C-alpha positions, -999 to 999 in steps of 0.1 A, spaced: 816 568 -35 788 586 -16 757 565 -16 721 574 -6 694 553 8 659 556 -7 648 575 24 670 604 12 646 608 -17 616 608 6 627 641 22 604 670 16 610 687 -18 624 722 -13 649 738 -35 678 761 -25 693 793 -39 722 773 -54 697 757 -78 684 791 -89 720 802 -95 728 770 -116 697 775 -137 701 812 -143 738 808 -152 734 779 -175 755 755 -155 751 718 -154 748 695 -124 770 668 -138 798 693 -144 796 706 -108 796 670 -95 827 662 -114 846 693 -102 836 687 -66 843 650 -67 809 635 -60 780 620 -80 753 639 -99 726 623 -77 744 638 -47 741 673 -63 705 666 -72 696 658 -36 713 688 -22 696 711 -46 661 697 -42 660 685 -6 668 715 16 687 703 47 703 673 30 741 672 30 762 641 22 775 630 56 802 608 40 816 639 23 823 664 52 841 689 29 813 690 4 799 724 14 833 740 13 842 724 -20 810 737 -37 815 772 -23 851 773 -35 839 763 -69 812 790 -70 837 817 -59 859 808 -89 831 816 -113 829 852 -124 794 846 -137 782 832 -104 799 861 -86 780 886 -106 747 867 -101 752 867 -63 762 904 -62 732 915 -82 709 898 -57 727 909 -26 738 874 -17 770 861 -1 785 828 -11 771 810 20 736 821 11 735 796 -17 723 770 9 692 790 18 658 774 10 635 786 -18 599 775 -26 585 748 -48 584 769 -80 616 754 -95 605 718 -92 599 713 -129 621 739 -143 650 727 -166 683 743 -170 690 761 -203 711 733 -216 689 704 -206 671 700 -240 703 701 -260 720 675 -237 693 649 -239 684 654 -275 715 638 -289 731 614 -264 764 622 -281 797 636 -266 801 673 -267 825 699 -255 829 695 -216 812 724 -198 829 746 -172 812 769 -147 804 803 -164 804 788 -199 767 787 -208 773 779 -244 790 745 -238 769 714 -237 776 686 -211 773 649 -219 749 633 -194 740 602 -214 771 582 -219 766 545 -228 765 522 -199 763 485 -192 740 469 -167 759 463 -135 760 429 -118 741 444 -89 713 456 -112 711 423 -131 709 404 -98 682 426 -83 660 425 -114 668 388 -121 681 394 -155 707 371 -170 711 388 -204 708 425 -212 676 432 -232 695 460 -249 724 440 -264 732 438 -301 726 400 -303 694 405 -322 675 384 -346 664 406 -376 629 392 -376 620 388 -339 640 414 -320 636 446 -340 609 470 -328 594 492 -354 571 521 -345 545 534 -369 570 558 -384 597 531 -387 572 508 -405 563 536 -429 600 542 -438 606 504 -440 578 502 -466 593 532 -485 626 514 -486 610 482 -500 590 502 -525 622 520 -537 639 486 -542 610 470 -560 600 500 -582 634 516 -588 629 546 -566 654 572 -554 651 575 -516 671 592 -488 666 578 -452 677 603 -426 680 597 -389 700 609 -359 726 587 -342 708 559 -324 675 564 -342 674 528 -356 689 532 -391 712 502 -387 684 480 -374 661 491 -402 688 484 -428 694 449 -414 656 441 -416 654 456 -451 683 435 -463 669 404 -446 634 409 -462 648 417 -496 670 386 -497 639 364 -492 629 375 -526 648 356 -552 640 383 -578 657 411 -559 694 420 -559 712 444 -535 742 464 -548 762 473 -517 793 494 -525 820 488 -499 838 521 -503 847 532 -468 856 568 -476 824 581 -493 842 613 -502 863 593 -527 834 577 -546 839 580 -583 819 569 -614 844 541 -618 841 528 -582 803 527 -585 806 508 -618 830 483 -601 805 478 -572 776 471 -597 797 447 -617 810 428 -587 775 424 -570 757 414 -602 784 394 -621 805 381 -592 839 391 -579 856 371 -606 840 392 -633 864 408 -657 864 446 -653 869 468 -684 897 492 -682 883 525 -695 854 543 -679 834 543 -712 838 506 -714 828 501 -678 798 523 -682 786 502 -712 793 470 -692 772 482 -663 743 493 -685 744 459 -703 743 441 -669 715 462 -655 693 460 -686 699 422 -689 689 416 -653 659 438 -657 647 420 -687 649 387 -668 626 401 -641 653 410 -615 647 441 -593 679 459 -583 687 485 -556 719 502 -546 722 508 -509 746 536 -496 752 538 -459 769 567 -440 756 589 -468 761 620 -447 797 618 -458 786 628 -493 782 663 -479 819 667 -483 816 660 -520 781 670 -533 789 662 -569 786 625 -561 748 629 -559 748 638 -596 767 605 -603 740 585 -585 714 604 -606 731 593 -638 731 557 -628 694 560 -617 686 572 -652 696 540 -669 664 525 -684 651 493 -699 627 508 -724 606 532 -704 613 518 -670 643 525 -647 663 494 -639 678 502 -605 666 519 -573 690 539 -550 687 543 -513 709 567 -493 710 562 -455 726 588 -434 726 612 -405 710 647 -405 740 662 -425 725 643 -454 693 663 -450 713 695 -451 729 683 -484 694 678 -499 683 713 -490 677 730 -523 680 765 -508 716 757 -498 725 737 -529 705 752 -558 730 739 -583 720 704 -572 682 709 -578 681 685 -607 690 657 -582 673 670 -550 639 673 -567 640 636 -577 649 622 -542 622 612 -518 632 620 -483 621 599 -452 632 612 -418 632 588 -388 616 605 -359 617 595 -322 595 568 -308 569 594 -299 540 577 -282 556 542 -286 582 544 -257 562 520 -235 557 495 -263 593 497 -272 605 491 -236 580 462 -232 593 447 -264 629 449 -254 624 432 -221 602 405 -236 630 394 -258 648 382 -226 616 368 -211 611 396 -186 579 415 -178 588 451 -180 562 459 -153 584 441 -128 612 466 -134 598 500 -144 566 518 -135 542 534 -159 550 567 -142 587 563 -149 579 556 -186 558 587 -188 585 608 -171 611 594 -196 588 603 -225 585 639 -213 622 642 -207 629 631 -242 605 655 -258 616 689 -272 593 718 -281 604 732 -314 586 761 -330 555 755 -309 553 717 -315 565 687 -295 592 667 -311 603 633 -297 640 626 -294 633 592 -278 655 573 -302 660 536 -294 696 540 -284 688 570 -262 660 551 -245 683 521 -240 709 542 -223 684 559 -200 668 526 -189 702 510 -182 713 540 -162 680 541 -143 682 504 -135 718 508 -122 708 538 -102 678 520 -87 698 490 -77 726 511 -62 702 533 -41 677 507 -29 647 513 -52 627 481 -59 618 494 -93 626 522 -117 602 550 -107 596 585 -120 617 598 -91 647 578 -105 642 589 -141 640 625 -131 671 622 -110 696 606 -134 
């Protein structure tokens, strides 16, 4: 592996023609690094510090030129500007310092695996944020004995909730206690699972609340009978005798719900991975029928659907007009990124392992991370700084800092990884 001392990053910033080519052709540094056989930081240094070449990789220049020559798109770009292949190493000015390649926003906004990119394929999206573990070197340098980003959490002490998270948490509790119909929508890594754990923990502290949690793995196979079974099992126990016919089960369910309601019990059905319902929209109407069961004038059971953005698409009346009777009755709460709470989140995560975040990451690095994880959509900034995404970036930055001799994670590190 080619390594770089911190002095490499102190070289004067000056970009080269190759960077302009990469940006204009929609290529991705990580893809080039993989093809050439070096690290992405090596490519980053070459592009942004004119005169730098990895001395431990003597065939680097030749390997890159060969790769560029194989790309028809790059060839056209060079020809249009009167360049030869060897001209890609010529210096440019400082104007490209903050310019992002065309795929940058799409890559960092998800943190999920996509189709691998190849040179000349501007439509592909490259994964640059694979999950990592803290290396032994990083843990030793920063004096950490347990990762602050592990899953060994205590629902009460360890979960960080931003203002948006707290609002949605309260909406979930209100739906449970007042028989609401709520859809909670969030991207992968946005904190849905943590919120669900905290919600269940809080609700179970109330002896007058009951959670109905269907265990149906394949949500596309949900039926009225299976929902009935889940309600009966969770309210009457697994040894409850199930009626055979659906009409009998339906009456059994209604009797159970109304009886519990009359005794002052609040009930809520929680459906996770609800985005799978998109494959079978009619199931939403089933949930509406159960939600309509009443004890006099009040509904007896709340319903909460938790899922990824595909669930939001399912609840779009414009696309599913025939489902309007259900869609118009569902309150939708969408989990946004951490927005202005990235610093508080990072401080919270390190505090759980008794570490002062300031000893590891600078304020400038946190600001740089917040900017990197902000998209501009329709003229407004939208944060995609989901907890899982922030975790992965901080881990990668710490590993990089330890490997390349940085005492702390700085904005230079964040902008390099």
